[in-house]
C-alpha positions as CSV (number, residue, x, y, z in Angstrom):
1,M,81.1,5.5,-221.5
2,L,79.7,8.2,-219.2
3,A,83.2,9.3,-218.4
4,Y,84.0,9.9,-222.1
5,I,80.7,11.8,-222.5
6,G,81.6,14.0,-219.5
7,M,85.1,14.7,-220.8
8,A,83.6,15.7,-224.1
9,I,81.2,18.1,-222.4
10,L,83.9,19.6,-220.3
11,G,86.1,20.0,-223.3
12,A,83.4,21.7,-225.3
13,S,82.7,24.0,-222.3
14,A,86.4,24.9,-222.0
15,F,86.6,25.7,-225.7
16,Y,83.4,27.8,-225.5
17,L,84.7,29.7,-222.5
18,G,88.1,30.3,-224.1
19,W,86.4,31.6,-227.3
20,T,84.2,33.9,-225.3
21,L,87.2,35.1,-223.3
22,F,89.1,36.0,-226.4
23,S,86.1,37.7,-227.9
24,G,86.1,40.1,-224.9
25,E,82.6,39.3,-223.5
26,L,83.7,37.2,-220.6
27,E,86.6,39.6,-219.9
28,G,84.2,42.5,-219.6
29,A,81.9,40.6,-217.3
30,I,84.8,39.6,-215.0
31,A,86.1,43.2,-214.9
32,S,82.6,44.4,-213.9
33,R,82.4,41.8,-211.1
34,L,85.9,42.6,-209.8
35,Q,84.9,46.3,-209.5
36,D,82.4,45.3,-206.8
37,Q,84.6,45.1,-203.8
38,R,83.0,42.9,-201.1
39,K,84.0,41.6,-197.7
40,K,85.4,38.2,-197.5
41,S,82.7,35.6,-197.0
42,S,82.4,34.0,-193.5
43,N,81.9,30.7,-195.2
44,G,85.2,29.0,-196.2
45,L,83.7,26.9,-199.0
46,I,82.1,29.9,-200.6
47,R,85.3,31.9,-200.2
48,I,87.4,29.3,-201.9
49,G,85.1,28.8,-204.9
50,R,84.2,32.4,-205.4
51,P,87.0,33.3,-207.8
52,L,86.1,30.4,-210.1
53,Y,82.3,30.7,-210.2
54,T,82.5,34.5,-210.3
55,A,84.6,34.4,-213.4
56,L,83.2,31.4,-215.2
57,I,79.6,31.0,-214.3
58,I,78.0,34.3,-213.3
59,P,78.4,35.9,-216.8
60,Y,76.1,33.1,-218.1
61,S,73.9,32.4,-215.1
62,A,72.9,36.1,-214.9
63,R,71.0,35.6,-218.2
64,L,68.7,33.0,-216.7
65,E,65.1,34.1,-216.4
66,L,64.4,33.6,-212.7
67,T,62.7,36.8,-211.7
68,D,60.5,35.4,-208.9
69,W,63.2,33.1,-207.6
70,R,65.7,36.0,-207.5
71,K,63.3,38.2,-205.5
72,K,62.6,35.5,-203.0
73,W,66.2,34.7,-202.3
74,R,67.4,38.3,-202.4
75,R,65.1,39.0,-199.5
76,R,66.3,35.9,-197.7
77,I,69.9,36.9,-198.2
78,I,69.2,40.4,-196.8
79,S,67.2,39.0,-193.8
80,A,70.2,36.6,-193.2
81,G,72.5,39.7,-192.9
82,L,74.7,38.5,-195.8
83,E,74.1,41.2,-198.3
84,D,77.5,42.7,-197.8
85,E,79.3,39.4,-198.7
86,F,76.9,37.6,-200.9
87,D,74.2,38.2,-203.5
88,V,71.6,36.3,-205.4
89,E,73.7,36.0,-208.6
90,E,76.5,34.4,-206.5
91,L,73.9,32.1,-205.0
92,I,72.9,30.8,-208.5
93,A,76.4,30.5,-209.6
94,A,77.5,28.7,-206.5
95,K,74.7,26.2,-206.8
96,I,75.7,25.4,-210.4
97,F,79.4,25.3,-209.6
98,Y,79.2,23.0,-206.5
99,G,76.2,21.0,-207.9
100,F,77.6,20.2,-211.3
101,F,81.1,21.3,-212.1
102,V,82.9,20.1,-208.9
103,P,81.4,16.6,-208.9
104,A,82.1,16.2,-212.6
105,A,85.7,17.4,-212.2
106,M,86.3,15.1,-209.3
107,Y,84.8,12.1,-211.2
108,L,87.0,12.9,-214.2
109,Y,90.1,13.3,-212.0
110,F,89.5,9.9,-210.3
111,F,88.8,8.4,-213.8
112,A,92.1,9.8,-215.2
113,T,94.1,8.6,-212.2
114,Q,92.4,5.2,-212.4
115,G,90.9,5.7,-208.9
116,G,87.6,4.5,-207.8
117,M,84.6,6.8,-207.5
118,S,81.1,5.4,-208.0
119,L,78.3,7.2,-209.7
120,Y,76.3,7.1,-206.5
121,A,79.0,9.2,-204.7
122,V,78.9,11.6,-207.6
123,G,75.2,11.9,-207.4
124,A,75.3,12.4,-203.6
125,M,78.0,15.1,-204.0
126,S,76.0,16.8,-206.7
127,I,72.8,17.0,-204.6
128,G,74.7,18.2,-201.6
129,G,76.7,20.7,-203.5
130,Y,73.6,22.1,-205.2
131,F,71.6,22.6,-202.0
132,Y,74.6,23.7,-199.8
133,P,74.5,27.4,-200.6
134,S,70.8,27.6,-200.0
135,M,71.1,25.8,-196.8
136,W,73.9,28.1,-195.7
137,V,71.8,31.2,-196.3
138,S,68.7,29.6,-194.6
139,G,70.8,28.6,-191.6
140,A,72.2,32.1,-191.2
141,R,68.8,33.6,-191.6
142,S,67.3,31.3,-189.0
143,R,70.1,32.1,-186.5
144,R,69.7,35.9,-187.1
145,Q,66.0,35.9,-186.7
146,T,66.3,33.9,-183.4
147,E,68.7,36.4,-182.1
148,I,66.3,39.2,-183.1
149,K,63.4,37.5,-181.3
150,L,65.4,37.2,-178.1
151,Q,66.4,40.9,-178.2
152,L,63.0,42.2,-179.3
153,P,61.2,42.4,-175.8
154,F,64.0,44.3,-174.2
155,V,64.2,46.8,-177.1
156,I,60.4,47.4,-177.0
157,D,60.6,47.9,-173.2
158,L,63.3,50.5,-173.7
159,L,61.3,52.2,-176.4
160,T,58.3,52.3,-174.2
161,L,60.3,53.9,-171.3
162,S,61.9,56.4,-173.6
163,T,58.6,57.6,-175.2
164,E,56.9,57.8,-171.9
165,A,59.8,59.9,-170.6
166,G,59.1,62.5,-173.3
167,L,61.3,61.5,-176.2
168,D,60.0,61.5,-179.7
169,F,60.1,58.4,-181.9
170,I,63.6,59.2,-183.4
171,G,65.0,60.1,-180.0
172,A,63.7,56.9,-178.5
173,M,65.2,54.8,-181.4
174,Q,68.5,56.6,-181.0
175,K,68.4,55.8,-177.2
176,V,67.9,52.1,-178.0
177,V,71.0,52.2,-180.3
178,D,73.1,53.9,-177.7
179,K,72.1,51.9,-174.7
180,T,71.6,48.4,-176.1
181,R,74.3,45.9,-176.8
182,S,75.1,45.4,-180.5
183,G,73.1,42.9,-182.4
184,P,71.2,42.4,-185.6
185,L,68.1,44.2,-184.3
186,V,70.0,47.2,-183.1
187,D,71.9,47.4,-186.4
188,E,68.7,47.4,-188.4
189,I,67.3,50.2,-186.1
190,A,70.4,52.2,-186.7
191,R,70.0,51.7,-190.4
192,M,66.4,52.8,-190.2
193,I,67.4,56.0,-188.3
194,Q,69.9,56.8,-191.1
195,Q,67.2,56.4,-193.7
196,I,64.9,58.8,-191.8
197,Q,67.8,61.3,-191.5
198,L,68.4,61.1,-195.2
199,G,64.8,62.1,-196.0
200,T,62.8,58.8,-196.1
201,T,59.4,59.1,-194.4
202,R,58.9,57.3,-191.1
203,A,56.3,55.0,-192.5
204,D,58.5,53.9,-195.5
205,S,61.6,53.4,-193.3
206,L,59.6,51.3,-190.9
207,R,58.2,49.2,-193.8
208,D,61.8,48.7,-195.2
209,F,62.9,47.8,-191.7
210,A,60.2,45.0,-191.5
211,W,61.0,43.9,-195.1
212,R,64.7,43.4,-194.4
213,I,64.1,41.4,-191.2
214,D,61.3,39.3,-192.6
215,L,59.8,38.3,-189.3
216,S,56.1,38.1,-188.4
217,E,56.6,39.7,-185.0
218,I,58.4,42.7,-186.5
219,A,55.8,43.0,-189.3
220,S,53.0,43.2,-186.8
221,L,54.9,45.7,-184.7
222,V,55.6,47.9,-187.7
223,A,52.0,47.7,-188.8
224,V,50.8,48.9,-185.4
225,L,53.4,51.7,-185.2
226,V,52.5,53.0,-188.7
227,T,48.8,53.0,-187.9
228,A,49.4,54.7,-184.5
229,D,51.6,57.3,-186.2
230,Q,48.9,58.0,-188.8
231,M,46.1,58.2,-186.2
232,G,48.2,60.2,-183.7
233,S,47.9,57.7,-180.9
234,P,50.4,57.7,-178.0
235,L,53.3,55.4,-178.9
236,G,54.0,54.5,-175.3
237,D,50.6,52.8,-174.9
238,V,50.9,51.0,-178.2
239,L,54.5,49.7,-177.4
240,R,53.5,48.5,-174.0
241,V,50.6,46.4,-175.4
242,Q,53.0,45.0,-178.1
243,S,55.6,44.2,-175.4
244,E,53.0,42.2,-173.4
245,L,51.8,40.5,-176.6
246,I,55.3,39.4,-177.6
247,R,56.1,38.1,-174.2
248,T,52.9,36.1,-174.2
249,Q,53.7,34.6,-177.6
250,R,57.2,33.6,-176.4
251,F,55.7,31.9,-173.3
252,T,53.2,30.0,-175.6
253,N,56.0,29.0,-178.0
254,A,58.1,27.7,-175.1
255,E,55.2,25.6,-173.8
256,K,54.7,24.1,-177.3
257,K,58.4,23.3,-177.6
258,G,58.3,21.6,-174.2
259,A,55.3,19.5,-175.2
260,A,57.0,18.5,-178.5
261,A,60.2,17.6,-176.6
262,S,58.4,15.0,-174.5
263,Q,57.0,13.4,-177.6
264,K,60.4,13.3,-179.3
265,L,61.8,11.5,-176.3
266,L,59.3,8.7,-176.6
267,F,61.1,7.0,-179.5
268,P,64.6,6.7,-177.9
269,L,62.9,5.9,-174.6
270,I,61.1,2.8,-176.0
271,F,63.8,1.5,-178.4
272,F,67.0,2.4,-176.5
273,I,66.5,3.2,-172.8
274,M,63.9,0.7,-171.9
275,P,65.7,-2.3,-173.5
276,A,68.9,-1.3,-171.6
277,V,67.0,-1.1,-168.3
278,F,65.4,-4.6,-168.9
279,I,68.8,-6.1,-169.7
280,M,70.3,-4.6,-166.5
281,I,67.4,-5.8,-164.3
282,F,66.6,-9.2,-165.8
283,G,69.9,-10.1,-167.4
284,P,71.6,-11.4,-164.2
285,V,68.4,-13.3,-163.2
286,I,68.3,-15.1,-166.6
287,L,72.0,-15.9,-166.5
288,G,71.7,-17.2,-162.9
289,F,68.7,-19.3,-163.9
290,F,70.6,-21.0,-166.8
291,G,73.7,-21.4,-164.7
292,A,71.8,-23.1,-161.9
293,G,70.3,-25.5,-164.4
294,K,73.7,-26.6,-165.6
C-alpha cells in the first residue's frame, strides 16, 4: 500500500516538474544556476548528485523561508572553506534530495524488480541522507579550524617579530604570507590584505577575517588588535601577550584531553583487557584442576 502511495506521489511530482519545465519557470531557474560556474566539489557524493538536485530541487527549495538557518549555515560553509564549491541553497537541496528522493527511488526500484528492501532500511537511508551534507560541512569546518589553531602561534610570533623590526601592520601581514607555508590561516590573511588594498578599513577587514574563520581564538585576537589600533598602542607588545596566552590555552587543552583519555580507557580496560588477562592467568590453573580431578 505504501509503495503505491509513493509511486503516486512521485508520478504527481514528475507531472508537476514537467509542466513547470514547459511553462519556462524551471528552465529559467536552471539556466541561472548553470551560469554560476563553480569548481568541482571535493565530495564525490555531492558531485554526482549536483546536476539532479540543482535542476530539480533548488528552484523550489530557494522559496523556503529559512532566513536564520541560511545565515547560520552560510557562515559555517564559509568557515569550512567550501564557499567556492558549495553554498547554502545547495545544502538545502542536497538534504532534501538524499533524505527523501533517493530513498524513495531506491524503494520503488526494488519494489518494481520484486527485490527486498525493508522500510527500516529506507528510514535509516533517509535519516543518513538528510544529515550527510550537514555532517560533511561540519567535518570540513572542524578540520580547517584545527589546522588554523595549529598554525596560529607561529603566525603570531612572526607578526610580533615583524612589527618589532619596524614594519607596519600591512607589511607584517604581507611578510607572514610570503614566509609561511600555505594554509587556511595564511589564505585568509592574504584575503584580508586584498580587502585593505581595495579600500576596506583595517578594522572592518579584521572583523570580516574573524567572521569568516569563526574561531574564538581569532575573535579575541582581532578584538585586541582593533582596540590597540584605535588606542594607538604598540602592536608588538599586544601580539606577544596574545602569543603567550594562546600557547597557555593550547597547553591547558592538551592537559584536559590527556585527562579525558585516561577516563575513556577505563571502559575497555574493565570489560575487555582485564577479562583477557584473568583468562590467560587463571585459565590454565582451572583447566589443570579439572584435569587432575578426572
